[in-house]
C-alpha positions in Angstrom: 186.6 -84.3 84.8 185.5 -81.5 82.5 187.8 -80.0 79.8 188.2 -76.8 81.9 189.8 -78.6 84.8 191.9 -80.7 82.5 193.2 -77.5 80.9 193.9 -76.0 84.2 196.0 -79.2 85.3 198.0 -79.1 82.1 198.8 -75.4 82.3 199.8 -75.8 86.0 202.1 -78.8 85.3 203.7 -76.8 82.4 204.3 -73.8 84.6 205.8 -76.0 87.3 208.1 -77.7 84.8 209.2 -74.3 83.5 210.1 -73.1 87.0 212.2 -76.2 87.4 213.9 -75.8 84.0 217.5 -75.3 85.5 217.4 -78.9 87.0 218.8 -81.9 85.2 216.1 -83.4 82.9 216.2 -86.8 84.7 215.9 -85.2 88.1 213.0 -82.9 86.8 211.2 -85.8 85.2 211.4 -87.7 88.5 210.0 -84.9 90.5 207.1 -84.5 88.1 206.6 -88.1 87.4 203.1 -88.4 89.1 202.3 -84.6 89.3 199.4 -84.9 86.9 197.7 -87.6 88.9 198.3 -85.8 92.0 196.7 -82.6 90.8 193.7 -84.6 89.5 193.2 -85.8 93.0 193.4 -82.3 94.4 190.8 -81.0 91.9 188.5 -83.7 92.7 188.9 -83.4 96.4 187.5 -79.8 96.9 186.5 -76.7 95.4 188.7 -73.8 94.0 191.4 -73.5 91.4 194.9 -75.1 91.9 196.4 -71.7 92.6 193.9 -71.1 95.3 194.7 -74.5 97.0 198.4 -75.0 96.1 199.7 -71.6 95.6 201.4 -70.3 92.3 203.3 -72.8 90.2 206.5 -71.0 91.0 205.9 -71.4 94.8 205.0 -75.0 94.3 208.1 -75.6 92.3 210.2 -74.1 95.0 208.7 -76.5 97.5 209.4 -79.4 95.1 213.0 -78.2 94.6 213.7 -78.3 98.3 212.7 -82.0 98.3 214.9 -82.8 95.2 217.4 -84.8 97.1 214.6 -86.7 98.9 212.0 -87.3 96.1 209.1 -89.0 97.7 205.7 -87.3 96.7 204.0 -84.0 96.2 203.0 -81.5 98.7 199.2 -81.6 99.4 197.0 -78.6 99.8 196.2 -77.6 103.3 192.7 -78.6 104.2 190.6 -76.7 106.7 187.6 -78.1 108.7 184.3 -76.5 107.7 184.1 -74.2 110.8 187.1 -72.4 109.4 186.0 -72.2 105.9 184.3 -68.8 106.4 187.2 -67.3 108.2 189.5 -68.4 105.3 187.2 -66.9 102.7 187.1 -63.7 104.7 190.8 -63.2 105.4 192.6 -64.8 102.6 191.5 -62.2 100.0 192.7 -59.4 102.4 196.0 -61.1 102.9 196.5 -61.4 99.1 195.6 -57.8 98.6 197.6 -56.1 101.4 200.2 -58.5 103.0 201.3 -60.8 100.1 202.6 -57.8 97.9 204.6 -56.5 100.8 206.0 -59.9 101.6 206.9 -60.4 98.0 208.9 -57.2 97.9 210.7 -58.1 101.2 211.5 -61.5 99.7 212.9 -60.2 96.5 215.0 -57.4 98.2 216.4 -59.7 100.8 217.2 -62.3 98.2 219.3 -59.8 96.3 221.4 -59.3 99.5 221.9 -63.1 99.7 222.7 -63.4 96.1 219.6 -65.2 95.1 216.4 -64.0 93.1 214.3 -64.5 96.2 215.1 -65.0 99.9 213.2 -68.3 100.0 215.2 -69.8 97.4 218.2 -69.4 99.7 216.3 -70.7 102.8 215.1 -73.8 100.9 218.8 -74.8 100.6 219.2 -74.4 104.4 216.2 -76.7 105.1 218.2 -80.0 105.6 220.6 -78.2 107.8 217.7 -77.1 110.0 216.4 -80.7 110.1 219.6 -81.7 111.7 219.6 -78.8 114.3 216.1 -79.4 115.2 216.8 -83.1 116.0 219.8 -81.9 118.1 217.6 -79.4 120.1 214.8 -82.1 120.5 217.4 -84.5 121.9 218.7 -81.9 124.3 215.1 -81.1 125.6 214.4 -84.9 126.1 217.7 -85.2 128.0 217.0 -82.3 130.3 213.5 -83.8 131.1 214.7 -87.4 131.8 218.2 -86.7 133.4 217.8 -86.8 137.2 221.5 -86.6 138.3 221.4 -82.8 138.8 224.8 -82.5 137.0 225.4 -80.3 134.0 224.4 -82.2 130.8 227.0 -80.6 128.6 226.9 -80.2 124.8 225.6 -83.7 124.3 222.1 -84.9 125.3 223.4 -87.2 128.2 220.9 -89.1 130.5 222.5 -90.3 133.6 225.9 -89.0 132.5 226.1 -91.6 129.8 228.0 -90.8 126.5 226.6 -93.9 124.8 223.0 -93.0 125.6 223.8 -89.4 124.5 224.9 -90.5 121.1 222.0 -93.0 120.5 219.4 -90.3 121.6 221.2 -87.8 119.3 221.3 -90.1 116.3 217.6 -91.1 116.8 216.5 -87.6 117.1 218.3 -86.3 114.1 217.2 -89.2 111.9 213.6 -88.7 113.1 213.8 -85.0 112.3 215.2 -85.7 108.8 212.4 -88.2 108.3 209.8 -85.8 109.4 211.2 -82.9 107.3 211.1 -84.9 104.1 207.4 -85.4 104.6 206.4 -82.1 106.2 205.2 -80.7 103.0 202.7 -83.5 102.7 201.2 -83.0 106.1 197.6 -81.7 106.4 197.0 -78.3 107.9 196.8 -79.0 111.6 199.7 -81.4 111.7 201.8 -78.9 109.9 200.8 -76.2 112.2 201.7 -78.4 115.3 205.1 -79.0 113.6 205.7 -75.3 113.2 204.7 -74.5 116.8 207.0 -77.3 118.0 209.9 -75.9 116.1 209.2 -72.5 117.5 209.3 -73.8 121.0 212.7 -75.6 120.3 214.1 -72.3 119.0 213.0 -70.4 122.0 214.4 -73.1 124.4 217.6 -72.9 122.5 217.8 -69.2 122.8 217.1 -69.5 126.6 219.8 -71.9 127.0 222.3 -69.9 125.1 221.5 -66.7 127.1 221.8 -68.7 130.4 225.1 -70.3 129.2 226.5 -67.0 128.2 225.5 -65.4 131.6 227.1 -68.2 133.5 230.4 -67.9 131.5 230.5 -64.1 132.2 229.7 -64.6 136.0 233.0 -63.9 137.8 231.9 -65.6 140.8 231.5 -69.0 139.2 233.8 -68.9 136.2 236.9 -69.4 138.3 235.5 -72.1 140.4 236.3 -75.8 139.3 233.4 -78.1 140.1 235.9 -80.7 141.1 237.5 -78.9 143.9 236.1 -79.0 147.6 235.4 -75.2 147.7 232.9 -75.3 144.7 229.9 -75.3 147.2 231.2 -72.4 149.3 228.5 -69.6 149.5 230.2 -67.3 152.1 233.6 -67.0 154.0 233.8 -66.0 157.7 237.3 -65.0 159.0 238.0 -64.9 162.8 241.0 -63.6 164.7 242.9 -65.4 167.4 240.3 -64.3 170.1 237.3 -65.6 168.1 236.1 -62.2 166.9 234.6 -62.0 163.5 236.5 -59.8 161.0 234.5 -57.8 158.6 235.6 -56.6 155.2 238.3 -59.4 154.9 239.8 -60.3 151.5 241.3 -63.6 150.3 244.4 -63.9 148.1 246.3 -66.9 146.8 250.1 -67.3 146.9 250.5 -65.2 143.9 248.4 -62.3 145.2 245.5 -63.1 143.0 242.1 -62.5 144.6 240.1 -65.6 145.5 236.4 -65.4 144.6 234.1 -67.8 146.4 230.5 -67.8 146.9 227.9 -65.3 145.7 227.7 -61.8 147.0 223.9 -61.9 147.8 222.2 -62.1 151.2 218.8 -63.6 151.5 216.4 -63.8 154.5 214.7 -67.0 155.7 211.9 -66.6 153.2 214.5 -66.4 150.3 214.0 -62.7 149.7 217.0 -60.8 148.6 218.2 -58.3 151.2 221.2 -56.7 149.6 224.2 -57.3 147.3 227.6 -57.0 149.0 230.9 -56.0 147.5 232.5 -58.7 145.4 235.4 -60.4 147.1 234.9 -58.8 150.5 233.9 -61.2 153.3 231.7 -62.0 154.9 228.9 -61.2 152.5 226.2 -61.8 155.2 227.8 -61.1 158.6 224.5 -62.0 160.5 224.8 -65.6 159.3 228.1 -66.2 161.1 228.3 -69.8 162.0 229.5 -69.1 165.6 230.5 -66.2 167.9 232.8 -66.6 171.0 230.8 -65.7 174.1 231.7 -62.1 175.2 233.7 -61.4 172.1 232.8 -58.0 170.8 232.7 -57.5 167.1 236.1 -56.3 165.8 236.4 -53.3 163.5 237.4 -53.9 159.9 241.0 -55.0 159.6 243.4 -52.3 158.4 245.7 -54.9 156.9 243.9 -57.3 154.5 244.7 -60.9 155.7 246.0 -63.2 153.0 244.4 -66.6 153.2 244.7 -69.6 150.8 242.9 -72.7 150.5 246.1 -74.7 150.9 246.5 -73.1 154.3 243.9 -75.2 155.6 246.2 -78.2 156.4 248.9 -76.1 158.0 
């Protein structure tokens, strides 16, 4: 190795050490124990300066700082296959000239709002928490894919409704995510990109599940229905008078005068197309789907007095 490369390595190590100057000396020495040998391998492995391949010493030090509780090696420079070398040489200078300065300003201004010199200094502290959340989301996705009971999984990744399996799966996923997170900075370019894409998919799945759970909670037709009662599967209600005539616009109330909401106020044709949305709590929603009609019984006009019907009246 020539003296120029050696001087570059020494300068880079010195700058990284200076950026980690606030850490305890023993911890800093442990982080930088094999840094010189690692940088020597990086220089011998390809072309370009250390800053081109690893980023600035300050950025490199920030990555090392995030792995301080889990010391186990140094970040390797991302390596690109030869077909992408020209693209890198074409776009990287443009990014450095136009995009990086803007990102640096945003990083610094957002960091001031968070109480840190830079926003990334704050997000580095959140990295272990994200590893735990990522493991939880991965376990939930696996449970949804493997569970065949058709029942709600809940907040734990249950498979077959088993709490034991849920806890084992959750523990394995979280530990695996932490193990992967500790080594993510040492991954090559394509494995690291795959990890980022997988994390993005997990976030999208989590947001979709959150929106669906929120929508289900706010749905008045189902929020008052207990899945353990015998009326949880009711889709529509048909009320008949003593002569077997279907009563339109009937309403149901319990013994306290509270409206009873059953079913879903939507009508579909035989092909599954939505026909119309009926008034909530006014039965039947779909009169044309009445289960039976008395022979010769003409449809009766809407009842002027709303009948009171309770589920408990079934056995009377």
